[in-house]
N, C-alpha and C positions, 0 to 999 in steps of 0.2 A: 870477667866483667863483659868482655866482648860477647860472650855467650848469652849473658843476660840481655844485652841490647838486641841481639839477634832474635831472642825469644819474644821480646817486647814488640819488635818490628813484625814478627810473624803473627803475633796476637792482633796487632793493629791491622795487618793485611787481612787476616781471617775475619775480623770484625767488619772491615770495609767490604769484603767479599760477601759476608753474611747480610749486611745492610743492603747491598746491591741486589742480592738474590731475593731478599724479603720484599724490596720495592718492586722488583720484576714480577714476583708472585702476586702481589697486590694488583698490579696493572693487568696481569692476565686474568685474575679472578674478577676484577671489575669489568673487563671486556666480556668475559663469559656471562656475567650477570646481565649486562646490557643486551647481549645477543639472546639470552634466554627470555628476557622481558619482551624484546622485539618479536620473538617467535610466538610467545603467548598472545601478544596483541594482534599479530598477523592472523593467527588461528581464529581469534574472536571475530575479527573483521571479515574473514572469509566465511565463517559460519553465518554471520549476519547477511552477507551478500548472497550466499546460497539460499538462505531462508527467503530472502526477497525474490530471488528467481523462482523458487518453488511457489511462492504465493501469487506472483504476478505472471508467471510463465504461461499460465493457461488463459490469459486474458483474451486472446483472439478466439479461442474455442468457445469461451463463455459468451463473448459477443455474438458469435454465430448461433449459439443456443438461445440467446435472448431474442434474436430475430425469429427463430422457430416458435418461441413462446408467444411473440406478438402475433404470428400467423394463427396460432391456436385461438388466441383471444378474439381476433377478427372473425375467425370461422365460427366460433361459438356465438358471437354477437350477431352475425349475419344469418345464422340458421334460425328459421322461423318454424316451419312445420316439418319436423323430422322425428323419426322414431325416438321415443324417450330413452331407449337403451343405447342408441348411438350417441345421443347427447351426453348421457351419463358416462359413456366410455371416453368421449372427447374431454370432458371435464376431469376425469380420473387421470388421463395422460397429461393434461396441462398441470394438474396438481403434483404429479410425480416429477415433472420437469422442474417446477418451482422448488420442490424439496431438494432435488439434486443440486440445483444452483445454490440454494441456501447452505447446503452441507459443504460447498466449496467456497464459502465466504462471500457470496453474492446476496445483496439485498436491494429491494426496490426503494427508490427515493420517494419520500412522502411529499406530495405537493398539495397545498391547501388553497382554495380560492381566497383571494384577498391578501395573501402573503406578498411581501415585497419581492421583486425580481432579484435574483442572486446569480450573476453571470458564472459563478463557479459551479452552480448546480442546475441552472436553467439555460435553455437556448430559445430565444424569442423568435417566433416564426410569423408573428402577425400582431395586429392591434385591433381593438374594437371598443366601442363605447360600452360602458357598464356602470353599475352602481358602486363599483370599487374605485378607490383613489387611483390617480394617474400613476402608471408604472408598476401596478400590482398585477398578480397573476389572476386571470379570469377563467382560463380553461387549460387543462393539460391535454395535449393532443397525442403525445407519445411518452410513455413512462421512461424515467431515467433509472440507472442502476449504479450501485457501488460495489466494488470488489475490495474487500478488506479496507473499508472506509475511504477508498479512492474512487472518484467519479470516473467510470469507464464509459458511460453514456449519459449525457445531460438530458433532463426532461425537456421535451419540446412543448412550449407553452405559448398561449396568446395573452397579450398584456392589455391592460385597460388604457384607453386614451383619455380617460376622464369620465365624469358622470354624464348620464344620459339627460339631455335637456328635453323635458316634456312641456314645451310652451306652444 
């Protein structure tokens, strides 16, 4: 009978040991699953952050190229009597520069006369009387640009002070 009690105690001890090992295994497995999920989330966040750096990392270079583009536009506008071939070449270079900027996610902000001033897209540099309502855009002085839908240079505009009084 003593032997039977010993065997039952051994079985109980083995079951307790088995339960302890099973619980421990589940804890380790849960920890591993959490760590794996954290690693997957970390990789996704880092990939997104890297994509953001790649998209916006060239912002300063693009701003410099936009300044060059502005100079081309001023040069073309100021040129009156010049060899047509030279003018054609200047326009071709300007178009190539615009295409290169577009390929890298840059687009020009569209500004329409009479639209309301938007401080997120416009920079007011002056006011003047016009036929447009007070606070609306009268004239675009310098073009604005977006880089992947983020304003990197606001359009410089003149705003209306109200309607012209012709009395």
